[in-house]
Structures are given as structure tokens and as C-alpha cells.
C-alpha positions in Angstrom: -83.6 56.2 -16.0 -87.0 54.5 -16.0 -88.1 52.9 -19.3 -91.1 55.3 -19.5 -88.6 58.2 -19.6 -86.5 56.7 -22.3 -86.0 58.6 -25.5 -86.3 56.6 -28.7 -83.4 57.5 -31.0 -83.3 56.2 -34.6 -79.8 56.1 -36.2 -79.9 56.0 -40.0 -77.3 56.4 -42.8 -74.7 53.9 -41.7 -74.3 50.4 -43.1 -75.3 49.2 -39.6 -74.0 46.9 -37.0 -71.9 44.9 -36.4 -69.4 47.5 -37.5 -66.7 47.2 -40.2 -64.2 49.9 -41.0 -66.6 52.9 -41.4 -66.5 55.7 -38.8 -70.2 55.8 -38.5 -70.5 52.1 -38.0 -67.9 52.3 -35.3 -69.7 55.2 -33.7 -73.0 53.4 -33.7 -71.7 50.1 -32.4 -69.8 51.7 -29.5 -72.9 53.8 -28.7 -75.0 50.6 -28.7 -72.5 48.7 -26.5 -72.5 51.4 -23.8 -76.3 51.8 -24.0 -76.5 48.0 -23.3 -74.9 48.8 -19.9 -76.8 52.1 -19.0 -80.0 51.7 -21.0 -80.7 55.4 -21.0 -81.9 55.3 -24.6 -84.1 53.1 -26.8 -82.0 52.7 -29.9 -83.1 51.7 -33.4 -80.4 51.2 -36.0 -81.0 50.9 -39.7 -78.8 48.3 -41.4 -78.2 47.1 -44.9 -79.5 43.6 -45.5 -76.0 42.1 -45.9 -75.6 42.4 -42.1 -78.8 40.5 -41.5 -78.5 37.8 -38.8 -80.9 36.3 -36.3 -81.9 37.6 -33.9 -82.8 41.0 -35.3 -81.9 42.7 -32.0 -78.3 43.6 -31.1 -77.9 43.6 -27.4 -80.3 46.4 -26.2 -80.7 47.8 -29.7 -83.4 47.0 -32.3 -82.3 46.7 -36.0 -84.3 47.4 -39.1 -82.9 46.1 -42.4 -83.2 47.8 -45.7 -82.7 45.8 -48.9 -80.3 48.3 -50.5 -76.7 49.2 -50.1 -75.8 52.0 -47.7 -73.0 53.1 -50.0 -72.7 53.8 -53.7 -75.5 54.7 -56.0 -78.1 52.8 -54.0 -77.5 54.9 -51.0 -80.2 57.5 -51.8 -82.8 54.8 -51.9 -81.4 53.3 -48.7 -81.5 56.7 -47.0 -85.0 57.6 -48.2 -86.5 54.3 -47.0 -84.7 54.5 -43.7 -85.8 58.1 -43.1 -89.4 57.3 -44.0 -89.6 54.3 -41.6 -87.7 56.2 -38.9 -90.0 59.2 -39.0 -92.9 56.9 -37.9 -90.8 55.1 -35.3 -89.2 57.8 -33.2 -89.4 61.5 -32.4 -85.6 62.0 -32.6 -83.7 60.8 -35.7 -79.9 61.0 -36.0 -78.8 61.2 -39.7 -75.3 59.8 -40.1 -73.8 61.9 -42.9 -75.1 64.8 -44.8 -76.1 62.7 -47.8 -79.1 61.5 -45.9 -80.3 65.1 -45.6 -81.2 65.2 -49.3 -84.8 64.5 -48.4 -84.8 66.4 -45.1 -86.8 69.5 -46.3 -89.7 67.3 -47.3 -89.6 65.3 -44.1 -89.4 68.4 -41.9 -92.5 69.7 -43.6 -94.5 66.5 -43.2 -93.2 65.3 -39.9 -92.9 68.7 -38.3 -93.0 67.4 -34.7 -89.9 65.2 -35.2 -86.4 66.4 -34.3 -83.6 65.7 -36.8 -80.0 65.7 -35.8 -77.3 65.5 -38.6 -73.8 64.1 -37.9 -71.8 66.0 -40.5 -68.9 63.6 -40.8 -66.7 65.2 -43.6 -67.0 67.4 -46.6 -68.0 64.5 -48.9 -68.4 66.5 -52.1 -64.7 67.3 -52.0 -63.5 63.7 -52.1 -61.4 62.7 -55.1 -63.7 59.8 -56.0 -66.4 62.2 -57.1 -64.2 64.3 -59.5 -65.0 64.0 -63.2 -64.6 66.3 -66.2 -68.1 65.5 -67.5 -70.6 67.4 -65.4 -73.3 64.8 -66.4 -71.2 61.8 -65.4 -72.7 59.9 -62.4 -69.7 60.8 -60.3 -70.3 64.5 -61.0 -74.0 64.1 -60.2 -73.2 62.4 -56.9 -70.9 65.4 -56.1 -73.8 67.8 -56.7 -76.1 65.7 -54.6 -73.7 65.6 -51.7 -73.2 69.4 -51.9 -76.9 70.2 -52.0 -77.5 67.7 -49.1 -74.9 69.5 -47.0 -76.8 72.8 -47.5 -80.1 71.1 -46.6 -78.3 69.9 -43.4 -77.2 73.4 -42.5 -80.7 74.8 -43.0 -83.0 72.0 -41.8 -81.3 70.1 -39.0 -82.4 70.9 -35.5 -78.8 70.1 -34.3 -75.6 69.3 -36.1 -72.9 67.0 -34.7 -69.4 67.9 -35.7 -66.6 65.4 -34.8 -63.7 67.7 -35.6 -62.8 71.4 -35.0 -62.1 71.7 -38.7 -65.7 70.8 -39.5 -67.0 73.2 -36.8 -64.9 76.1 -38.2 -66.1 75.3 -41.7 -69.8 75.4 -40.6 -69.4 78.6 -38.6 -67.1 80.6 -40.9 -68.1 79.3 -44.4 -71.7 78.3 -43.9 -72.7 80.9 -41.2 -74.2 78.1 -39.1 -74.8 79.3 -35.5 -72.3 77.7 -33.0 -75.3 77.1 -30.7 -76.7 74.7 -33.3 -73.4 72.6 -33.3 -72.4 70.0 -30.8 -68.9 68.7 -31.0 -68.8 64.9 -30.4 -65.7 63.0 -31.3 -64.6 59.4 -31.1 -62.9 57.3 -28.4 -60.7 54.3 -28.8 -61.6 50.7 -28.6 -64.0 50.1 -25.6 -63.1 46.4 -25.2 -61.0 46.4 -22.1 -60.1 42.8 -22.5 -58.1 43.5 -25.7 -55.1 44.4 -23.5 -54.8 40.8 -22.4 -53.8 39.7 -25.9 -51.1 42.3 -26.5 -48.4 41.1 -24.2 -47.2 38.5 -26.6 -46.0 41.1 -29.0 -43.2 39.2 -30.7 -45.4 37.6 -33.3 -48.8 38.2 -34.8 -50.6 35.7 -37.1 -52.9 36.6 -39.9 -53.9 35.7 -43.4 -52.3 37.8 -46.1 -53.5 38.0 -49.7 -51.5 35.7 -52.0 -49.3 34.5 -49.1 -51.6 32.5 -46.8 -50.9 32.3 -43.1 -48.2 34.8 -41.9 -46.4 34.8 -38.6 -44.6 38.2 -38.2 -42.9 40.3 -35.6 -45.0 43.6 -35.6 -41.9 45.6 -34.4 -40.5 45.2 -37.9 -43.6 46.6 -39.6 -45.2 49.8 -40.8 -49.0 49.4 -40.4 -52.1 51.0 -41.9 -55.8 50.2 -41.9 -58.7 51.8 -43.7 -61.3 51.5 -46.4 -59.5 50.9 -49.6 -60.3 53.9 -51.7 -58.2 56.7 -53.3 -59.3 59.3 -50.7 -57.4 57.4 -48.1 -54.1 57.6 -50.1 -53.6 53.8 -50.1 -52.0 53.7 -53.6 -49.7 56.6 -52.6 -48.6 54.9 -49.3 -47.9 51.6 -51.1 -46.0 53.3 -53.9 -44.0 55.3 -51.3 -43.0 52.1 -49.5 -42.0 50.5 -52.8 -39.8 53.6 -53.5 -38.3 53.4 -50.0 -37.3 49.8 -50.6 -35.2 50.8 -53.6 -32.7 52.2 -51.1 -31.3 49.0 -49.6 -29.6 50.6 -46.7 -30.3 48.9 -43.3 -33.5 50.0 -41.7 -36.0 48.8 -39.1 -39.1 48.8 -41.2 -38.8 45.4 -43.0 -42.5 45.0 -44.0 -45.6 47.0 -44.7 -48.9 45.5 -43.4 -52.0 47.1 -44.8 -55.5 46.0 -43.9 -58.7 46.9 -45.7 -61.5 45.8 -48.0 -59.2 45.2 -51.0 -61.4 42.8 -52.8 -64.5 45.0 -52.8 -63.5 47.4 -55.6 -61.5 47.5 -58.9 -59.2 50.0 -57.1 -58.4 47.5 -54.4 -58.0 44.6 -56.8 -55.5 46.6 -58.8 -53.4 47.1 -55.7 -53.6 43.4 -55.0 -52.3 42.6 -58.5 -49.5 45.1 -58.2 -48.2 44.4 -54.6 -49.6 41.3 -53.0 -46.9 38.9 -54.2 -44.1 41.2 -53.3 -42.1 39.8 -50.4 -42.2 43.0 -48.2 -45.9 43.7 -48.7 -48.6 42.0 -46.6 -52.1 43.0 -47.8 -54.8 41.8 -45.5 -58.4 41.7 -46.8 -61.2 42.7 -44.5 -59.8 41.7 -41.1 -61.9 42.9 -38.1 -60.3 40.7 -35.4 -58.9 43.0 -32.6 -56.7 40.2 -31.4 -54.8 40.7 -34.6 -55.2 44.5 -35.1 -54.5 45.7 -31.6 -51.0 44.0 -31.3 -50.2 45.5 -34.7 -51.2 49.0 -33.7 -49.4 48.8 -30.3 -46.2 47.3 -31.5 -45.7 48.4 -35.1 -42.6 50.5 -35.9 -44.8 53.1 -37.6 -48.6 53.6 -38.0 -49.4 55.4 -41.3 -52.7 57.2 -41.8 -53.7 58.6 -45.2 -57.2 60.0 -44.8 -57.4 63.4 -46.6 -60.9 64.6 -45.9 -62.5 65.2 -42.5 -63.5 64.9 -40.0 -62.1 62.7 -37.3 -61.4 59.1 -38.3 -61.8 56.4 -35.6 -58.8 54.4 -36.9 -56.6 57.4 -36.1 -58.0 57.7 -32.6 -57.2 54.0 -32.0 -53.7 54.6 -33.3 -53.3 57.6 -30.9 -54.3 55.4 -28.1 -51.9 52.5 -29.0 -49.1 53.5 -31.4 -45.9 55.4 -30.4 -45.0 56.6 -33.9 -47.7 57.9 -36.2 -47.4 59.4 -39.7 -50.4 61.3 -41.0 -51.6 63.1 -44.2 -51.2 66.8 -43.4 -54.7 68.4 -43.3 -56.7 70.4 -40.8 -58.7 67.4 -39.7 -55.8 65.0 -38.8 -53.7 67.8 -37.3 -56.6 69.1 -35.1 -57.4 65.5 -34.0 -53.8 64.8 -33.0 -53.1 68.3 -31.6 -49.7 68.3 -33.3 -48.6 65.1 -31.5 -47.8 63.2 -34.7 -44.3 61.9 -35.4 -44.5 62.9 -39.1 -47.0 64.6 -41.4 -46.9 64.5 -45.2 -48.6 65.7 -48.4 -46.7 64.0 -51.2 -45.3 60.6 -52.0 -41.7 61.8 -51.4 -42.8 63.1 -48.0 -43.9 59.6 -47.1 -40.6 58.1 -48.3 -38.9 60.6 -46.1 -40.9 59.6 -43.0 -39.9 56.0 -43.6 -36.2 57.0 -44.0 -36.1 59.2 -40.9 -38.0 56.8 -38.7 -34.9 55.1 -37.4 -33.8 58.4 -36.0 -37.0 58.5 -33.8 -36.3 55.0 -32.5 -33.3 56.5 -30.7 -35.7 58.5 -28.5 -35.7 57.4 -24.9 -38.6 55.1 -23.8 -39.7 57.8 -21.4 -39.9 60.4 -24.2 -42.0 58.2 -26.5 -44.3 57.2 -23.6 -44.7 60.9 -22.7 -46.1 61.6 -26.2 -48.3 58.5 -26.1 -49.7 59.5 -22.7 -50.5 63.0 -24.0 -52.4 61.5 -26.9 -54.3 59.3 -24.6 -55.2 62.2 -22.4 -56.9 64.1 -25.2 -59.1 61.2 -26.3 -62.6 61.4 -24.8 -64.1 58.3 -23.2 -67.0 56.5 -24.8 -69.0 57.1 -21.6 -68.5 60.9 -21.9 -69.6 60.6 -25.6 -72.6 58.6 -24.6 -73.5 61.1 -21.9 -73.3 63.9 -24.5 -75.7 62.0 -26.8 -78.1 61.4 -23.9 -78.0 65.1 -22.9 -78.5 66.2 -26.5 -81.6 64.0 -27.0 -83.0 65.3 -23.7 -82.5 68.9 -24.5 -83.7 68.8 -28.1 -87.4 67.9 -27.2 
């Protein structure tokens, strides 16, 4: 595609690139990485200032920094400023998350020539972290804003991206959104093909664990999880379940639990550090993004455990589907539809998780061919990043 034919696409609503654990950040970075090869789009990504480094460009992508946080109570200001600047920069604007749509009716009225695409993500207003008995509490107010923003998305967006069939069904059946307005675009696994070179030495992985320093561990003896450390991802439930599992001292293959996330960034995470970090069997790892550590853990762990409760598709689950033989997931429509019932275990309660730990040894008796057959099936249902990129390019071409 010639530069004169390029569409300029602004991506707003994420924390920006380089990515951390967030699904949107992962989506944006992989999109930018592939566009660096094919250059079919001119991409502009809005980033929070904490990611500011020189140069301001990232590969073939321009970055614009906003001096507010993309998450928390500053997010509305961050979204408004991003949306305002983007409306002057490009004709096509991709809003990552429905919360960014809170201002969309006004912008649609003023910038009526622009096209706005909303990536729905999940049903944010249903998350546990926004629940509070007092309707005037900031958490309750945030819940109302997220709900209203989702309605504005339904009504004002020119197109809606759904990353999960559960989200699509909700929009069509509960919100009466036309299926013609919805484009299903999921996630792929890690696009770095060189990662495979570091996974052959699978007997030991080295990382820094909170309260323990440098750890050398055999990943085959571990259960493993990675996510943002917040209640909606069931982190406290998973750690408590493993603690309960350890009370039964019968021989088992899961000797340790390795859990990676941004523990130090919230009081919730700090509480988990205080409770579990000094325990011999618990390895809590703070904010590790090094795939030379994470990929061997995913590929060789005894059990990957995924606690996300609210949709849609989570990239960390996609990566586990591509790399892990045994996967235990929270039972909900989003995780089930993502895995197409190929999970090893699913659970809803703490005791269910304990049960998955206890029964895991039974699954190790499966033949290597059987476990590889399941892994191959999972890999076959994961779209490639190139196909996702092509869908985005097609969408931007057709919307104008």
C-alpha cells in the first residue's frame, strides 16, 4: 500500500506501549509490531506519561503522551484529552474500552466526519471492584459511569469490536445491537518467534521472587499464574486454595505456586505479599515482563491457573492455550468460549480450585500423545496476529 493511501488510525484508552499486563496494551503493541513490517496503516497511540521514553516514536508508530493515568479515577480526564487530540489527528479513532465512550455523543456531534470504533473489552460495570453499598461512593459512581459509557458505545459507535462470542451474544441479545455493526477480533499468542529458542532448557528458570531474592526452580514442579493483581482476577482465592491444598501433605507433583503480577501497585497486592511471600511454597513475582522467564514457565509448568471472571478474551489465557498442556480456568462464558471446552479443569469456588490441584496428578498419567493432541487443538483455534492485523486494515478501509 502506498503511503498516500494509508489510513491514519488513532488508538486511545490504553496505558500505551510498550505493553505490560493489560489486554489492550498487548493488543496495541502486537498491532504496532506487525504494522512495522507491512506498514498498511499510520498508527498513533496515546500513552500515559509514565511510559515516556525518547524517541517518541515506537517503530512505525507515533506516540502521544498524556499527563494523567489511564486507569483509576484519572482515566476520565486521560480519555477526554486523548479523544480531543485524536479527533484532530485522524479520521478513524479506535476507542479501547467502553469507558472512553463517555464523551462520545459530544464528539460525534462536533466531529461528525470522524469514524469511531469501540473495542468493547468486557462488561466493566459488573466487576467486583466497583461494588459498594453506598450509591454515592466513588466506586458506585464509577460503576454508573462505566454502564452509561457502554450504552453510549452501543448507540454512537460506527463499529464495535468484540473479542469474545460471549460479548457478541450480550450485545445482540441484551442490547439489541445489530450484528452487522459488530466485528469479532480476538487475540493471538506471543508473536516473538525467537522465544522458542530459550525454552529448551526447561529444567530450571531463574527469577526474582518477593522476599526471597533470586530463585532457581524447576518449572515442572510449579503451578503458574500471571495477571493484574486485583480481586476480579481471583488472585486471593487462588493463593488461599493453594494454601489449603498444602494442608494435605500427601505426595503430589505441584511443589510450588509461582504467581506473577503487579503486586506492589495496590493495597490488595501488598496484603497478599504480607500474607504469602515468605511462605516456602509460594513464589510471588512483582511486575516481570521478560518472556525469557515467562515462556518457559508457561510451557513447562504442571498447571496453568487462570482466574479472570469478567470478559472478554484475556491475552494471558491465549498465551497459555498456545504453550501450556494443563489449564485450570474460572468457569464463565468468556473463558469457556475462548477455550472451546479444551480446559483441563474449570472452577467457581475455592474448594473447586483445591480439587483441581488434588486431581492434577491423575492427568499426568495421560499419554504424551493425548496431551499433545489437546495442545494442538488449542493452537489450531488461535488466530494469527497477521489475520487480526488484516481484519483491522479491512475494517478501517470499509468504514470510510
